[in-house]
C-alpha positions, 0 to 999 in steps of 0.5 A, spaced: 905 103 661 911 102 657 913 094 659 920 096 659 919 101 665 922 100 672 924 103 678 931 103 675 930 106 668 933 113 667 926 117 669 926 113 676 934 111 677 936 118 681 929 118 685 930 111 687 937 111 689 935 117 693 929 114 697 933 108 698 939 111 701 934 115 706 930 109 708 937 105 709 940 111 713 934 112 718 934 104 719 941 103 720 941 109 725 935 106 729 939 099 729 946 102 731 944 106 736 942 100 741 949 098 740 952 105 741 948 106 747 952 102 753 958 106 751 955 113 751 951 111 757 958 109 760 962 116 758 956 120 760 955 117 767 947 116 765 945 109 767 939 112 770 937 115 763 938 109 759 931 108 756 930 116 755 934 116 748 929 111 746 923 113 748 924 120 746 925 118 739 919 114 739 915 120 742 917 125 737 917 120 731 910 119 732 909 127 732 913 127 726 909 122 722 903 126 723 906 133 721 909 129 715 902 127 713 899 134 713 905 137 709 904 132 704 897 133 703 897 141 703 903 142 698 909 139 695 913 134 699 919 136 696 920 142 702 918 137 707 923 132 705 928 137 706 926 140 712 925 133 715 932 131 713 935 137 716 932 136 722 934 129 723 941 131 721 941 136 726 939 131 731 945 127 729 949 133 730 947 134 737 947 127 739 954 126 737 957 132 741 953 131 747 957 132 753 951 130 758 945 125 757 940 130 757 943 133 751 943 126 748 936 125 749 934 132 746 938 130 740 935 123 739 928 127 740 930 131 734 932 125 730 925 122 731 922 128 729 925 129 723 925 121 721 918 121 722 917 127 717 921 123 712 919 116 712 911 119 711 913 124 705 917 118 702 911 114 701 908 121 698 913 121 693 912 114 692 905 115 690 907 121 686 913 119 682 911 111 681 905 108 677 901 102 680 905 097 676 912 099 679 910 100 686 910 093 688 918 093 686 919 099 689 916 097 696 920 090 695 926 095 695 924 099 701 924 092 704 931 091 703 933 098 705 929 097 712 931 090 713 939 090 711 941 094 716 938 089 721 944 084 718 950 089 718 948 095 723 949 092 729 956 089 727 958 096 723 956 100 729 960 095 734 966 096 730 965 104 729 964 104 737 970 100 738 975 104 733 972 111 733 967 112 739 960 112 740 960 119 737 962 116 730 955 112 730 952 119 730 956 124 726 959 119 721 952 118 718 951 126 716 955 126 710 951 120 707 944 123 709 946 129 705 948 125 699 941 121 699 938 128 700 942 131 694 940 125 689 933 125 691 932 133 690 936 133 684 931 128 681 926 133 681 922 128 686 916 131 690 915 137 685 908 137 685 903 143 685 901 146 692 894 144 694 889 148 696 887 146 703 883 150 708 888 154 712 883 153 718 884 146 719 887 144 726 894 140 726 893 133 729 900 134 732 898 135 739 894 128 739 900 125 736 904 127 742 899 125 747 899 118 743 907 117 743 907 119 750 902 114 752 906 109 748 912 111 752 908 111 759 906 103 757 913 101 756 916 104 762 910 101 766 912 094 764 919 095 766 917 097 773 912 092 775 910 095 781 904 099 784 906 106 781 906 102 774 899 101 775 897 108 775 902 110 769 899 104 765 892 107 766 894 114 764 898 111 758 893 107 755 888 113 756 893 117 752 894 112 747 887 111 746 885 118 745 891 120 741 889 114 736 882 116 736 884 122 732 890 119 728 887 113 725 882 112 720 875 111 722 873 104 723 881 102 723 879 098 730 874 094 726 878 093 720 872 097 715 873 096 708 878 099 704 883 104 707 882 102 715 883 095 713 889 097 710 892 101 716 889 095 721 893 090 717 900 094 718 899 094 725 897 086 726 903 084 721 908 089 725 905 087 732 905 079 731 912 079 728 916 084 732 913 082 738 917 075 737 923 078 734 924 082 740 923 075 744 926 070 740 934 072 742 932 072 750 928 065 749 935 062 746 939 065 751 935 063 757 932 057 755 938 054 751 944 058 754 946 060 747 951 066 747 948 073 745 951 073 738 949 066 736 942 068 739 941 073 734 943 069 728 935 066 727 933 073 726 938 074 720 934 068 717 928 072 718 931 078 715 934 074 709 927 071 708 923 078 708 928 081 703 928 075 698 920 074 699 919 082 698 923 081 691 919 076 689 912 079 690 915 085 686 916 081 680 909 079 680 905 086 680 899 082 676 897 078 682 892 082 686 895 085 692 890 083 697 891 075 695 899 076 696 897 080 703 893 074 705 898 069 703 904 073 707 899 073 713 898 065 713 906 064 712 907 069 718 902 065 722 905 059 721 912 061 722 910 064 729 906 058 731 912 053 729 917 058 733 914 055 739 919 049 738 924 054 740 922 053 747 922 046 747 929 044 751 930 037 747 930 041 741 936 046 743 933 052 739 935 050 733 928 050 729 928 057 730 933 058 724 927 055 719 921 057 723 923 065 723 926 064 716 918 062 714 916 068 718 920 073 715 918 070 708 911 072 710 913 079 712 916 080 705 910 078 702 905 082 706 909 088 708 910 091 701 903 089 699 900 093 704 904 099 702 901 098 695 894 097 697 895 104 701 897 108 695 893 105 690 887 107 694 889 114 697 886 120 693 892 124 692 890 129 697 890 124 702 896 120 701 900 124 707 895 123 712 894 115 710 901 114 710 902 117 717 896 113 719 900 107 716 906 108 720 903 110 727 899 103 726 906 100 725 909 103 731 904 103 736 902 095 735 910 094 735 911 097 741 905 094 745 906 087 742 914 087 744 912 090 751 907 085 752 911 079 750 917 081 754 912 082 760 909 075 759 916 072 759 920 076 764 914 075 769 916 067 768 923 068 769 923 073 775 919 068 779 924 062 777 918 058 774 919 054 767 920 059 761 917 054 756 910 055 758 910 063 758 913 062 751 908 058 749 903 063 751 907 069 748 907 065 741 900 064 742 898 071 743 902 074 738 900 068 732 893 071 733 894 078 730 897 074 724 891 070 723 886 076 724 891 079 718 889 074 714 882 075 715 882 082 714 886 082 707 880 081 704 877 087 706 883 091 704 880 093 697 874 098 697 868 096 694 867 101 689 874 103 687 872 108 682 869 113 687 874 117 692 875 114 698 871 116 704 874 111 709 880 115 710 876 121 714 879 122 720 875 121 727 873 127 730 869 125 735 
């Protein structure tokens, strides 16, 4: 490879800008909707529907991931990206003009479907358009595209909602989505020959719908905490288990060598980090009386650490990715464990700035490495399915760990007991996946990379 090649050279520039634009816009929408939703609920008189726009997006995004993976493995990702962006934009339009909460829920569901398709196909394009030497830097840029909206998204959405109304959060993204798609397609990204995939192969979309519904049921059950919630939780867990059995590579739960271990690593990282990321502001407000705005600042420290570390790992593509992944997992575990100090009354919560910044550094090293390991080991005809599995592992683990950590702390708060013991338990529980990730890192490279990977065969029994 030419030593001067980069993701910003003439051959890659428009593709890179197009990819990052779409990633950033999808991430921004995900961050902004939480800010705009209270105003939408108030105007549409839909308090009873409040959770449904979020659940609808989650369920359909899992379906979209599977559909995107199947499209990417059967033909060029170019038409799939076009269709996914059009669907996502249609969802923005439906949500933006909604006059009833039911219509808003439908719009969010349509958005989720399109977003799931696009995110997976962007990985397929990354595998086609960039060499293995450029992928660490590309995934470092992806990290910035995902994390930076977390810094400015809520503030920007708040300003738009205040001055233009909540509809502006949805409708205002439409021109930008079109611009990102135009850049990506004008660069010729995703122009690959159609692959000859057996037409009789059944889609896994129904299993994705089952898994997504299972996640939503578990989240709803955790919010109710009554007898009916127990039955709902059992049904949700059964649906999730059945769906994931068909959607994840065989051996993912056991972190089998190669692709299964890569997919498992993504789930371990996402669950550990986002479980605490969602919990930390609650701890700071309840235990130390911080304002909502101040309690979000340590999350900014984590986001900054993530972005900086992601750029750092991109500058060293020569370092084996499994070693970078292990280092990231260990730093994440250290940051998580140290964040337990945020619950100590005498410290006032201030160590969270440093400890969560350290956790962010761990994620910035580890998450791009997982993406590189996946693409480097995936045969071209399996990149779509493997990328979909990676995203599903992320979404599932994040949702479960966020629900679990919230359940542990909410139970202590509702009972009137001391908060800090529940926080310590939650931190201990969330640190375990990060430590496991460090152990799994050594298994993320197949023993024989010269042979086509058979570890990505989806479970059929």
